[in-house]
All heavy atoms as a GROMACS GRO file, in nm:
protein
  528
    1MET      N    1  -8.477  -6.790  -5.160
    1MET     CA    2  -8.540  -6.699  -5.066
    1MET      C    3  -8.490  -6.556  -5.102
    1MET      O    4  -8.369  -6.538  -5.116
    1MET     CB    5  -8.502  -6.736  -4.924
    1MET     CG    6  -8.531  -6.629  -4.823
    1MET     SD    7  -8.540  -6.698  -4.660
    1MET     CE    8  -8.709  -6.663  -4.624
    2PRO      N    9  -8.574  -6.460  -5.111
    2PRO     CA   10  -8.532  -6.324  -5.143
    2PRO      C   11  -8.431  -6.269  -5.043
    2PRO      O   12  -8.435  -6.302  -4.924
    2PRO     CB   13  -8.662  -6.246  -5.144
    2PRO     CG   14  -8.769  -6.346  -5.174
    2PRO     CD   15  -8.719  -6.475  -5.108
    3THR      N   16  -8.348  -6.182  -5.091
    3THR     CA   17  -8.242  -6.122  -5.008
    3THR      C   18  -8.296  -5.993  -4.946
    3THR      O   19  -8.340  -5.904  -5.016
    3THR     CB   20  -8.115  -6.094  -5.092
    3THR    OG1   21  -8.073  -6.217  -5.153
    3THR    CG2   22  -8.004  -6.037  -5.007
    4HIS      N   23  -8.282  -5.984  -4.813
    4HIS     CA   24  -8.323  -5.862  -4.744
    4HIS      C   25  -8.220  -5.753  -4.768
    4HIS      O   26  -8.103  -5.780  -4.782
    4HIS     CB   27  -8.340  -5.894  -4.590
    4HIS     CG   28  -8.407  -5.783  -4.518
    4HIS    ND1   29  -8.343  -5.677  -4.466
    4HIS    CD2   30  -8.540  -5.770  -4.488
    4HIS    CE1   31  -8.430  -5.594  -4.405
    4HIS    NE2   32  -8.550  -5.651  -4.418
    5TYR      N   33  -8.263  -5.628  -4.772
    5TYR     CA   34  -8.173  -5.522  -4.802
    5TYR      C   35  -8.061  -5.502  -4.694
    5TYR      O   36  -7.964  -5.434  -4.721
    5TYR     CB   37  -8.247  -5.388  -4.827
    5TYR     CG   38  -8.300  -5.318  -4.700
    5TYR    CD1   39  -8.226  -5.212  -4.650
    5TYR    CD2   40  -8.416  -5.357  -4.643
    5TYR    CE1   41  -8.275  -5.147  -4.538
    5TYR    CE2   42  -8.460  -5.289  -4.532
    5TYR     CZ   43  -8.391  -5.184  -4.478
    5TYR     OH   44  -8.439  -5.117  -4.369
    6ARG      N   45  -8.077  -5.562  -4.580
    6ARG     CA   46  -7.971  -5.551  -4.476
    6ARG      C   47  -7.880  -5.669  -4.472
    6ARG      O   48  -7.782  -5.670  -4.394
    6ARG     CB   49  -8.039  -5.529  -4.339
    6ARG     CG   50  -8.100  -5.397  -4.325
    6ARG     CD   51  -8.147  -5.374  -4.184
    6ARG     NE   52  -8.208  -5.242  -4.173
    6ARG     CZ   53  -8.254  -5.191  -4.058
    6ARG    NH1   54  -8.247  -5.263  -3.951
    6ARG    NH2   55  -8.309  -5.074  -4.059
    7ASP      N   56  -7.907  -5.774  -4.547
    7ASP     CA   57  -7.817  -5.892  -4.550
    7ASP      C   58  -7.679  -5.854  -4.598
    7ASP      O   59  -7.666  -5.771  -4.690
    7ASP     CB   60  -7.874  -6.001  -4.641
    7ASP     CG   61  -8.001  -6.068  -4.582
    7ASP    OD1   62  -8.030  -6.044  -4.463
    7ASP    OD2   63  -8.067  -6.136  -4.659
    8THR      N   64  -7.575  -5.913  -4.542
    8THR     CA   65  -7.438  -5.882  -4.584
    8THR      C   66  -7.396  -5.960  -4.707
    8THR      O   67  -7.296  -5.925  -4.769
    8THR     CB   68  -7.338  -5.912  -4.467
    8THR    OG1   69  -7.350  -6.050  -4.432
    8THR    CG2   70  -7.368  -5.825  -4.347
    9VAL      N   71  -7.473  -6.063  -4.742
    9VAL     CA   72  -7.446  -6.143  -4.855
    9VAL      C   73  -7.565  -6.146  -4.948
    9VAL      O   74  -7.681  -6.158  -4.905
    9VAL     CB   75  -7.411  -6.288  -4.815
    9VAL    CG1   76  -7.388  -6.379  -4.931
    9VAL    CG2   77  -7.286  -6.290  -4.725
   10ILE      N   78  -7.542  -6.132  -5.080
   10ILE     CA   79  -7.646  -6.143  -5.177
   10ILE      C   80  -7.650  -6.287  -5.225
   10ILE      O   81  -7.546  -6.345  -5.254
   10ILE     CB   82  -7.618  -6.048  -5.293
   10ILE    CG1   83  -7.626  -5.904  -5.244
   10ILE    CG2   84  -7.711  -6.069  -5.411
   10ILE    CD1   85  -7.572  -5.800  -5.338
   11THR      N   86  -7.771  -6.346  -5.230
   11THR     CA   87  -7.786  -6.484  -5.272
   11THR      C   88  -7.869  -6.497  -5.395
   11THR      O   89  -7.978  -6.438  -5.402
   11THR     CB   90  -7.855  -6.563  -5.154
   11THR    OG1   91  -7.776  -6.545  -5.036
   11THR    CG2   92  -7.861  -6.712  -5.187
   12CYS      N   93  -7.821  -6.575  -5.493
   12CYS     CA   94  -7.897  -6.600  -5.614
   12CYS      C   95  -8.017  -6.685  -5.579
   12CYS      O   96  -8.007  -6.788  -5.509
   12CYS     CB   97  -7.809  -6.669  -5.717
   12CYS     SG   98  -7.896  -6.717  -5.866
   13ASP      N   99  -8.137  -6.649  -5.627
   13ASP     CA  100  -8.258  -6.721  -5.597
   13ASP      C  101  -8.275  -6.849  -5.684
   13ASP      O  102  -8.360  -6.927  -5.655
   13ASP     CB  103  -8.381  -6.632  -5.611
   13ASP     CG  104  -8.385  -6.530  -5.498
   13ASP    OD1  105  -8.409  -6.570  -5.388
   13ASP    OD2  106  -8.363  -6.412  -5.523
   14ASN      N  107  -8.191  -6.865  -5.785
   14ASN     CA  108  -8.196  -6.985  -5.868
   14ASN      C  109  -8.101  -7.094  -5.819
   14ASN      O  110  -8.145  -7.210  -5.803
   14ASN     CB  111  -8.162  -6.952  -6.014
   14ASN     CG  112  -8.268  -6.867  -6.078
   14ASN    OD1  113  -8.384  -6.887  -6.055
   14ASN    ND2  114  -8.227  -6.775  -6.159
   15CYS      N  115  -7.976  -7.059  -5.795
   15CYS     CA  116  -7.877  -7.163  -5.763
   15CYS      C  117  -7.812  -7.145  -5.628
   15CYS      O  118  -7.724  -7.225  -5.589
   15CYS     CB  119  -7.768  -7.164  -5.868
   15CYS     SG  120  -7.665  -7.022  -5.875
   16ALA      N  121  -7.846  -7.041  -5.551
   16ALA     CA  122  -7.790  -7.013  -5.417
   16ALA      C  123  -7.648  -6.970  -5.417
   16ALA      O  124  -7.579  -6.975  -5.315
   16ALA     CB  125  -7.815  -7.133  -5.322
   17ALA      N  126  -7.594  -6.923  -5.530
   17ALA     CA  127  -7.459  -6.864  -5.531
   17ALA      C  128  -7.462  -6.736  -5.451
   17ALA      O  129  -7.563  -6.672  -5.437
   17ALA     CB  130  -7.415  -6.836  -5.676
   18THR      N  131  -7.348  -6.696  -5.396
   18THR     CA  132  -7.348  -6.578  -5.311
   18THR      C  133  -7.239  -6.481  -5.355
   18THR      O  134  -7.141  -6.515  -5.419
   18THR     CB  135  -7.322  -6.614  -5.161
   18THR    OG1  136  -7.193  -6.681  -5.154
   18THR    CG2  137  -7.432  -6.701  -5.105
   19ALA      N  138  -7.259  -6.354  -5.314
   19ALA     CA  139  -7.161  -6.245  -5.340
   19ALA      C  140  -7.172  -6.150  -5.225
   19ALA      O  141  -7.281  -6.135  -5.162
   19ALA     CB  142  -7.188  -6.177  -5.469
   20ASP      N  143  -7.062  -6.091  -5.188
   20ASP     CA  144  -7.065  -5.991  -5.075
   20ASP      C  145  -7.136  -5.866  -5.123
   20ASP      O  146  -7.114  -5.816  -5.234
   20ASP     CB  147  -6.921  -5.958  -5.033
   20ASP     CG  148  -6.850  -6.075  -4.964
   20ASP    OD1  149  -6.925  -6.156  -4.909
   20ASP    OD2  150  -6.728  -6.079  -4.971
   21ARG      N  151  -7.220  -5.815  -5.033
   21ARG     CA  152  -7.290  -5.691  -5.065
   21ARG      C  153  -7.191  -5.572  -5.047
   21ARG      O  154  -7.111  -5.570  -4.953
   21ARG     CB  155  -7.409  -5.672  -4.969
   21ARG     CG  156  -7.484  -5.544  -4.989
   21ARG     CD  157  -7.595  -5.527  -4.886
   21ARG     NE  158  -7.699  -5.627  -4.904
   21ARG     CZ  159  -7.800  -5.617  -4.990
   21ARG    NH1  160  -7.815  -5.515  -5.065
   21ARG    NH2  161  -7.890  -5.716  -4.998
   22PRO      N  162  -7.195  -5.476  -5.137
   22PRO     CA  163  -7.110  -5.361  -5.118
   22PRO      C  164  -7.140  -5.285  -4.988
   22PRO      O  165  -7.253  -5.291  -4.938
   22PRO     CB  166  -7.141  -5.269  -5.240
   22PRO     CG  167  -7.204  -5.360  -5.339
   22PRO     CD  168  -7.274  -5.468  -5.258
   23ALA      N  169  -7.040  -5.218  -4.936
   23ALA     CA  170  -7.057  -5.142  -4.812
   23ALA      C  171  -7.162  -5.037  -4.837
   23ALA      O  172  -7.180  -4.985  -4.948
   23ALA     CB  173  -6.927  -5.081  -4.767
   24PRO      N  174  -7.230  -4.990  -4.728
   24PRO     CA  175  -7.330  -4.884  -4.744
   24PRO      C  176  -7.266  -4.760  -4.810
   24PRO      O  177  -7.157  -4.721  -4.776
   24PRO     CB  178  -7.373  -4.850  -4.600
   24PRO     CG  179  -7.347  -4.982  -4.529
   24PRO     CD  180  -7.225  -5.040  -4.591
   25GLY      N  181  -7.336  -4.703  -4.900
   25GLY     CA  182  -7.285  -4.588  -4.972
   25GLY      C  183  -7.205  -4.617  -5.096
   25GLY      O  184  -7.178  -4.526  -5.176
   26GLN      N  185  -7.167  -4.743  -5.117
   26GLN     CA  186  -7.098  -4.782  -5.236
   26GLN      C  187  -7.197  -4.833  -5.342
   26GLN      O  188  -7.298  -4.890  -5.311
   26GLN     CB  189  -6.991  -4.889  -5.208
   26GLN     CG  190  -6.880  -4.840  -5.122
   26GLN     CD  191  -6.774  -4.950  -5.100
   26GLN    OE1  192  -6.790  -5.063  -5.148
   26GLN    NE2  193  -6.668  -4.914  -5.031
   27ALA      N  194  -7.161  -4.812  -5.466
   27ALA     CA  195  -7.254  -4.851  -5.575
   27ALA      C  196  -7.250  -5.003  -5.599
   27ALA      O  197  -7.152  -5.074  -5.570
   27ALA     CB  198  -7.212  -4.778  -5.699
   28PHE      N  199  -7.357  -5.052  -5.653
   28PHE     CA  200  -7.368  -5.194  -5.692
   28PHE      C  201  -7.311  -5.214  -5.834
   28PHE      O  202  -7.326  -5.322  -5.890
   28PHE     CB  203  -7.516  -5.238  -5.690
   28PHE     CG  204  -7.566  -5.262  -5.551
   28PHE    CD1  205  -7.607  -5.162  -5.474
   28PHE    CD2  206  -7.566  -5.390  -5.501
   28PHE    CE1  207  -7.658  -5.183  -5.344
   28PHE    CE2  208  -7.610  -5.414  -5.373
   28PHE     CZ  209  -7.657  -5.311  -5.292
   29ARG      N  210  -7.247  -5.115  -5.889
   29ARG     CA  211  -7.199  -5.121  -6.029
   29ARG      C  212  -7.110  -5.242  -6.053
   29ARG      O  213  -7.124  -5.310  -6.155
   29ARG     CB  214  -7.123  -4.993  -6.062
   29ARG     CG  215  -7.056  -5.000  -6.202
   29ARG     CD  216  -7.000  -4.869  -6.241
   29ARG     NE  217  -7.087  -4.820  -6.346
   29ARG     CZ  218  -7.086  -4.693  -6.386
   29ARG    NH1  219  -7.009  -4.610  -6.332
   29ARG    NH2  220  -7.167  -4.658  -6.484
   30ALA      N  221  -7.016  -5.272  -5.960
   30ALA     CA  222  -6.929  -5.389  -5.981
   30ALA      C  223  -7.007  -5.518  -5.992
   30ALA      O  224  -6.979  -5.602  -6.077
   30ALA     CB  225  -6.831  -5.395  -5.865
   31LEU      N  226  -7.110  -5.535  -5.907
   31LEU     CA  227  -7.195  -5.655  -5.916
   31LEU      C  228  -7.267  -5.663  -6.050
   31LEU      O  229  -7.277  -5.766  -6.114
   31LEU     CB  230  -7.296  -5.662  -5.802
   31LEU     CG  231  -7.241  -5.702  -5.666
   31LEU    CD1  232  -7.351  -5.692  -5.560
   31LEU    CD2  233  -7.185  -5.840  -5.667
   32HIS      N  234  -7.320  -5.549  -6.094
   32HIS     CA  235  -7.395  -5.546  -6.223
   32HIS      C  236  -7.300  -5.573  -6.339
   32HIS      O  237  -7.341  -5.637  -6.436
   32HIS     CB  238  -7.469  -5.416  -6.237
   32HIS     CG  239  -7.584  -5.398  -6.142
   32HIS    ND1  240  -7.701  -5.459  -6.157
   32HIS    CD2  241  -7.593  -5.330  -6.025
   32HIS    CE1  242  -7.783  -5.430  -6.057
   32HIS    NE2  243  -7.717  -5.352  -5.975
   33GLU      N  244  -7.178  -5.523  -6.331
   33GLU     CA  245  -7.083  -5.548  -6.438
   33GLU      C  246  -7.042  -5.695  -6.445
   33GLU      O  247  -7.009  -5.749  -6.549
   33GLU     CB  248  -6.961  -5.461  -6.423
   33GLU     CG  249  -6.986  -5.316  -6.455
   33GLU     CD  250  -6.871  -5.226  -6.429
   33GLU    OE1  251  -6.766  -5.272  -6.374
   33GLU    OE2  252  -6.882  -5.104  -6.461
   34GLU      N  253  -7.044  -5.764  -6.331
   34GLU     CA  254  -7.016  -5.907  -6.324
   34GLU      C  255  -7.132  -5.991  -6.377
   34GLU      O  256  -7.113  -6.108  -6.409
   34GLU     CB  257  -6.984  -5.954  -6.182
   34GLU     CG  258  -6.855  -5.898  -6.128
   34GLU     CD  259  -6.834  -5.938  -5.980
   34GLU    OE1  260  -6.909  -6.025  -5.931
   34GLU    OE2  261  -6.750  -5.877  -5.917
   35GLY      N  262  -7.248  -5.933  -6.385
   35GLY     CA  263  -7.366  -6.008  -6.440
   35GLY      C  264  -7.476  -6.030  -6.339
   35GLY      O  265  -7.577  -6.093  -6.371
   36TRP      N  266  -7.464  -5.986  -6.216
   36TRP     CA  267  -7.565  -5.998  -6.114
   36TRP      C  268  -7.681  -5.908  -6.150
   36TRP      O  269  -7.660  -5.792  -6.190
   36TRP     CB  270  -7.514  -5.966  -5.974
   36TRP     CG  271  -7.428  -6.075  -5.918
   36TRP    CD1  272  -7.294  -6.091  -5.940
   36TRP    CD2  273  -7.467  -6.179  -5.833
   36TRP    NE1  274  -7.248  -6.199  -5.870
   36TRP    CE2  275  -7.355  -6.255  -5.804
   36TRP    CE3  276  -7.590  -6.216  -5.778
   36TRP    CZ2  277  -7.359  -6.369  -5.720
   36TRP    CZ3  278  -7.593  -6.327  -5.694
   36TRP    CH2  279  -7.480  -6.403  -5.667
   37ARG      N  280  -7.805  -5.957  -6.136
   37ARG     CA  281  -7.924  -5.876  -6.163
   37ARG      C  282  -8.025  -5.890  -6.046
   37ARG      O  283  -8.030  -5.993  -5.981
   37ARG     CB  284  -7.992  -5.922  -6.292
   37ARG     CG  285  -7.905  -5.908  -6.416
   37ARG     CD  286  -7.888  -5.758  -6.450
   37ARG     NE  287  -7.810  -5.741  -6.567
   37ARG     CZ  288  -7.682  -5.698  -6.566
   37ARG    NH1  289  -7.621  -5.674  -6.454
   37ARG    NH2  290  -7.615  -5.682  -6.680
   38GLU      N  291  -8.103  -5.786  -6.027
   38GLU     CA  292  -8.199  -5.784  -5.918
   38GLU      C  293  -8.328  -5.718  -5.959
   38GLU      O  294  -8.336  -5.644  -6.059
   38GLU     CB  295  -8.143  -5.711  -5.798
   38GLU     CG  296  -8.131  -5.561  -5.820
   38GLU     CD  297  -8.093  -5.486  -5.698
   38GLU    OE1  298  -8.152  -5.507  -5.592
   38GLU    OE2  299  -8.002  -5.403  -5.709
   39LYS      N  300  -8.433  -5.749  -5.884
   39LYS     CA  301  -8.560  -5.678  -5.898
   39LYS      C  302  -8.631  -5.686  -5.765
   39LYS      O  303  -8.604  -5.779  -5.684
   39LYS     CB  304  -8.644  -5.733  -6.012
   39LYS     CG  305  -8.704  -5.870  -5.983
   39LYS     CD  306  -8.795  -5.911  -6.096
   39LYS     CE  307  -8.860  -6.044  -6.071
   39LYS     NZ  308  -8.954  -6.084  -6.175
   40PRO      N  309  -8.718  -5.598  -5.733
   40PRO     CA  310  -8.794  -5.603  -5.607
   40PRO      C  311  -8.874  -5.732  -5.603
   40PRO      O  312  -8.922  -5.780  -5.704
   40PRO     CB  313  -8.888  -5.482  -5.611
   40PRO     CG  314  -8.823  -5.386  -5.706
   40PRO     CD  315  -8.751  -5.475  -5.807
   41ASN      N  316  -8.892  -5.787  -5.486
   41ASN     CA  317  -8.966  -5.909  -5.466
   41ASN      C  318  -9.115  -5.884  -5.493
   41ASN      O  319  -9.179  -5.810  -5.418
   41ASN     CB  320  -8.945  -5.956  -5.324
   41ASN     CG  321  -9.016  -6.087  -5.296
   41ASN    OD1  322  -9.073  -6.148  -5.380
   41ASN    ND2  323  -9.009  -6.130  -5.168
   42PRO      N  324  -9.171  -5.946  -5.598
   42PRO     CA  325  -9.312  -5.919  -5.628
   42PRO      C  326  -9.408  -5.983  -5.527
   42PRO      O  327  -9.525  -5.945  -5.520
   42PRO     CB  328  -9.329  -5.984  -5.767
   42PRO     CG  329  -9.223  -6.087  -5.777
   42PRO     CD  330  -9.110  -6.035  -5.693
   43GLU      N  331  -9.357  -6.080  -5.450
   43GLU     CA  332  -9.446  -6.147  -5.350
   43GLU      C  333  -9.458  -6.065  -5.223
   43GLU      O  334  -9.548  -6.094  -5.142
   43GLU     CB  335  -9.380  -6.282  -5.314
   43GLU     CG  336  -9.357  -6.374  -5.433
   43GLU     CD  337  -9.482  -6.448  -5.476
   43GLU    OE1  338  -9.560  -6.486  -5.389
   43GLU    OE2  339  -9.503  -6.457  -5.598
   44GLU      N  340  -9.374  -5.970  -5.203
   44GLU     CA  341  -9.374  -5.892  -5.080
   44GLU      C  342  -9.480  -5.783  -5.086
   44GLU      O  343  -9.496  -5.713  -5.185
   44GLU     CB  344  -9.236  -5.828  -5.056
   44GLU     CG  345  -9.227  -5.749  -4.931
   44GLU     CD  346  -9.088  -5.690  -4.909
   44GLU    OE1  347  -9.003  -5.697  -4.996
   44GLU    OE2  348  -9.069  -5.630  -4.804
   45ARG      N  349  -9.551  -5.765  -4.979
   45ARG     CA  350  -9.646  -5.656  -4.964
   45ARG      C  351  -9.598  -5.563  -4.854
   45ARG      O  352  -9.641  -5.572  -4.738
   45ARG     CB  353  -9.785  -5.710  -4.927
   45ARG     CG  354  -9.840  -5.809  -5.029
   45ARG     CD  355  -9.890  -5.732  -5.150
   45ARG     NE  356  -9.953  -5.827  -5.240
   45ARG     CZ  357  -9.911  -5.840  -5.367
   45ARG    NH1  358  -9.813  -5.771  -5.412
   45ARG    NH2  359  -9.973  -5.926  -5.446
   46PRO      N  360  -9.504  -5.473  -4.888
   46PRO     CA  361  -9.438  -5.391  -4.781
   46PRO      C  362  -9.527  -5.281  -4.731
   46PRO      O  363  -9.619  -5.235  -4.803
   46PRO     CB  364  -9.317  -5.340  -4.854
   46PRO     CG  365  -9.361  -5.325  -4.995
   46PRO     CD  366  -9.452  -5.445  -5.019
   47LEU      N  367  -9.500  -5.236  -4.612
   47LEU     CA  368  -9.556  -5.116  -4.559
   47LEU      C  369  -9.490  -4.994  -4.624
   47LEU      O  370  -9.371  -5.001  -4.656
   47LEU     CB  371  -9.539  -5.110  -4.407
   47LEU     CG  372  -9.606  -5.223  -4.331
   47LEU    CD1  373  -9.570  -5.212  -4.185
   47LEU    CD2  374  -9.759  -5.217  -4.347
   48ARG      N  375  -9.562  -4.891  -4.644
   48ARG     CA  376  -9.510  -4.766  -4.697
   48ARG      C  377  -9.457  -4.783  -4.839
   48ARG      O  378  -9.375  -4.706  -4.882
   48ARG     CB  379  -9.404  -4.705  -4.606
   48ARG     CG  380  -9.461  -4.673  -4.471
   48ARG     CD  381  -9.360  -4.602  -4.388
   48ARG     NE  382  -9.416  -4.580  -4.255
   48ARG     CZ  383  -9.347  -4.557  -4.146
   48ARG    NH1  384  -9.214  -4.548  -4.157
   48ARG    NH2  385  -9.406  -4.534  -4.030
   49PHE      N  386  -9.496  -4.885  -4.910
   49PHE     CA  387  -9.465  -4.905  -5.051
   49PHE      C  388  -9.317  -4.916  -5.084
   49PHE      O  389  -9.279  -4.895  -5.196
   49PHE     CB  390  -9.529  -4.792  -5.132
   49PHE     CG  391  -9.676  -4.774  -5.104
   49PHE    CD1  392  -9.722  -4.669  -5.032
   49PHE    CD2  393  -9.766  -4.868  -5.152
   49PHE    CE1  394  -9.858  -4.655  -5.003
   49PHE    CE2  395  -9.902  -4.856  -5.124
   49PHE     CZ  396  -9.947  -4.748  -5.050
   50ALA      N  397  -9.236  -4.946  -4.990
   50ALA     CA  398  -9.090  -4.966  -5.013
   50ALA      C  399  -9.056  -5.109  -4.988
   50ALA      O  400  -9.051  -5.153  -4.873
   50ALA     CB  401  -9.005  -4.873  -4.930
   51PRO      N  402  -9.025  -5.191  -5.088
   51PRO     CA  403  -8.992  -5.333  -5.064
   51PRO      C  404  -8.861  -5.346  -4.986
   51PRO      O  405  -8.771  -5.267  -5.001
   51PRO     CB  406  -8.974  -5.390  -5.206
   51PRO     CG  407  -8.969  -5.281  -5.299
   51PRO     CD  408  -9.023  -5.155  -5.232
   52HIS      N  409  -8.859  -5.444  -4.903
   52HIS     CA  410  -8.740  -5.472  -4.819
   52HIS      C  411  -8.658  -5.590  -4.869
   52HIS      O  412  -8.547  -5.612  -4.822
   52HIS     CB  413  -8.780  -5.500  -4.674
   52HIS     CG  414  -8.845  -5.381  -4.606
   52HIS    ND1  415  -8.982  -5.371  -4.582
   52HIS    CD2  416  -8.794  -5.263  -4.570
   52HIS    CE1  417  -9.007  -5.257  -4.528
   52HIS    NE2  418  -8.895  -5.189  -4.518
   53THR      N  419  -8.711  -5.663  -4.964
   53THR     CA  420  -8.637  -5.777  -5.017
   53THR      C  421  -8.632  -5.769  -5.168
   53THR      O  422  -8.718  -5.704  -5.234
   53THR     CB  423  -8.701  -5.910  -4.980
   53THR    OG1  424  -8.835  -5.916  -5.027
   53THR    CG2  425  -8.706  -5.931  -4.829
   54SER      N  426  -8.529  -5.832  -5.225
   54SER     CA  427  -8.512  -5.834  -5.368
   54SER      C  428  -8.480  -5.978  -5.415
   54SER      O  429  -8.430  -6.060  -5.338
   54SER     CB  430  -8.390  -5.746  -5.412
   54SER     OG  431  -8.416  -5.615  -5.383
   55ILE      N  432  -8.515  -6.006  -5.540
   55ILE     CA  433  -8.482  -6.132  -5.599
   55ILE      C  434  -8.356  -6.108  -5.682
   55ILE      O  435  -8.351  -6.015  -5.765
   55ILE     CB  436  -8.596  -6.182  -5.689
   55ILE    CG1  437  -8.717  -6.210  -5.599
   55ILE    CG2  438  -8.558  -6.306  -5.766
   55ILE    CD1  439  -8.844  -6.244  -5.676
   56TRP      N  440  -8.258  -6.194  -5.668
   56TRP     CA  441  -8.127  -6.180  -5.736
   56TRP      C  442  -8.097  -6.299  -5.828
   56TRP      O  443  -8.141  -6.410  -5.798
   56TRP     CB  444  -8.014  -6.170  -5.633
   56TRP     CG  445  -8.005  -6.035  -5.570
   56TRP    CD1  446  -8.072  -5.998  -5.458
   56TRP    CD2  447  -7.921  -5.928  -5.606
   56TRP    NE1  448  -8.040  -5.871  -5.422
   56TRP    CE2  449  -7.948  -5.825  -5.511
   56TRP    CE3  450  -7.836  -5.905  -5.709
   56TRP    CZ2  451  -7.884  -5.699  -5.521
   56TRP    CZ3  452  -7.772  -5.781  -5.714
   56TRP    CH2  453  -7.794  -5.680  -5.621
   57SER      N  454  -8.026  -6.274  -5.933
   57SER     CA  455  -7.978  -6.382  -6.015
   57SER      C  456  -7.826  -6.358  -6.040
   57SER      O  457  -7.786  -6.246  -6.059
   57SER     CB  458  -8.051  -6.390  -6.150
   57SER     OG  459  -8.031  -6.275  -6.226
   58CYS      N  460  -7.751  -6.466  -6.039
   58CYS     CA  461  -7.609  -6.460  -6.060
   58CYS      C  462  -7.576  -6.462  -6.210
   58CYS      O  463  -7.665  -6.484  -6.293
   58CYS     CB  464  -7.540  -6.571  -5.987
   58CYS     SG  465  -7.569  -6.734  -6.056
   59PRO      N  466  -7.449  -6.439  -6.246
   59PRO     CA  467  -7.414  -6.442  -6.386
   59PRO      C  468  -7.440  -6.575  -6.461
   59PRO      O  469  -7.461  -6.577  -6.580
   59PRO     CB  470  -7.266  -6.411  -6.388
   59PRO     CG  471  -7.239  -6.344  -6.257
   59PRO     CD  472  -7.338  -6.401  -6.162
   60ALA      N  473  -7.444  -6.686  -6.387
   60ALA     CA  474  -7.462  -6.818  -6.447
   60ALA      C  475  -7.611  -6.853  -6.470
   60ALA      O  476  -7.644  -6.949  -6.539
   60ALA     CB  477  -7.398  -6.924  -6.359
   61CYS      N  478  -7.703  -6.776  -6.412
   61CYS     CA  479  -7.844  -6.806  -6.423
   61CYS      C  480  -7.916  -6.707  -6.512
   61CYS      O  481  -7.863  -6.598  -6.537
   61CYS     CB  482  -7.908  -6.801  -6.284
   61CYS     SG  483  -7.848  -6.936  -6.176
   62PRO      N  484  -8.035  -6.741  -6.564
   62PRO     CA  485  -8.115  -6.646  -6.640
   62PRO      C  486  -8.139  -6.521  -6.559
   62PRO      O  487  -8.170  -6.528  -6.440
   62PRO     CB  488  -8.243  -6.720  -6.674
   62PRO     CG  489  -8.213  -6.860  -6.650
   62PRO     CD  490  -8.101  -6.866  -6.548
   63PRO      N  491  -8.132  -6.402  -6.618
   63PRO     CA  492  -8.150  -6.279  -6.541
   63PRO      C  493  -8.296  -6.259  -6.499
   63PRO      O  494  -8.389  -6.293  -6.567
   63PRO     CB  495  -8.112  -6.167  -6.641
   63PRO     CG  496  -8.126  -6.228  -6.773
   63PRO     CD  497  -8.099  -6.377  -6.759
   64VAL      N  498  -8.314  -6.209  -6.375
   64VAL     CA  499  -8.443  -6.177  -6.328
   64VAL      C  500  -8.487  -6.037  -6.370
   64VAL      O  501  -8.608  -6.006  -6.377
   64VAL     CB  502  -8.454  -6.186  -6.172
   64VAL    CG1  503  -8.435  -6.327  -6.128
   64VAL    CG2  504  -8.359  -6.091  -6.107
   65ALA      N  505  -8.394  -5.953  -6.402
   65ALA     CA  506  -8.419  -5.819  -6.449
   65ALA      C  507  -8.313  -5.783  -6.547
   65ALA      O  508  -8.196  -5.822  -6.533
   65ALA     CB  509  -8.416  -5.719  -6.332
   66VAL      N  510  -8.346  -5.708  -6.650
   66VAL     CA  511  -8.252  -5.667  -6.753
   66VAL      C  512  -8.238  -5.517  -6.748
   66VAL      O  513  -8.334  -5.445  -6.740
   66VAL     CB  514  -8.303  -5.711  -6.894
   66VAL    CG1  515  -8.205  -5.661  -7.001
   66VAL    CG2  516  -8.316  -5.862  -6.896
   67TYR      N  517  -8.111  -5.472  -6.740
   67TYR     CA  518  -8.084  -5.330  -6.737
   67TYR      C  519  -8.032  -5.278  -6.866
   67TYR      O  520  -7.963  -5.342  -6.937
   67TYR     CB  521  -7.979  -5.299  -6.626
   67TYR     CG  522  -8.035  -5.325  -6.489
   67TYR    CD1  523  -8.003  -5.443  -6.424
   67TYR    CD2  524  -8.114  -5.236  -6.425
   67TYR    CE1  525  -8.051  -5.471  -6.295
   67TYR    CE2  526  -8.164  -5.263  -6.300
   67TYR     CZ  527  -8.131  -5.379  -6.236
   67TYR     OH  528  -8.180  -5.405  -6.112
   0.00000   0.00000   0.00000
């Protein structure tokens, strides 16, 4: 299930592994350096063109997005 941008925990959509979301205002750099990847949820049809959910993959799973 895609992770909502307000969730306190990020969940991998492949294996359900979790990681704590950084506090507001802090960068996601540490998660990206560990191997976590994200992309906007393509299934979502948000209002005002801003997606509210993302698909995440953990370091052990194939990446959903490559940076």
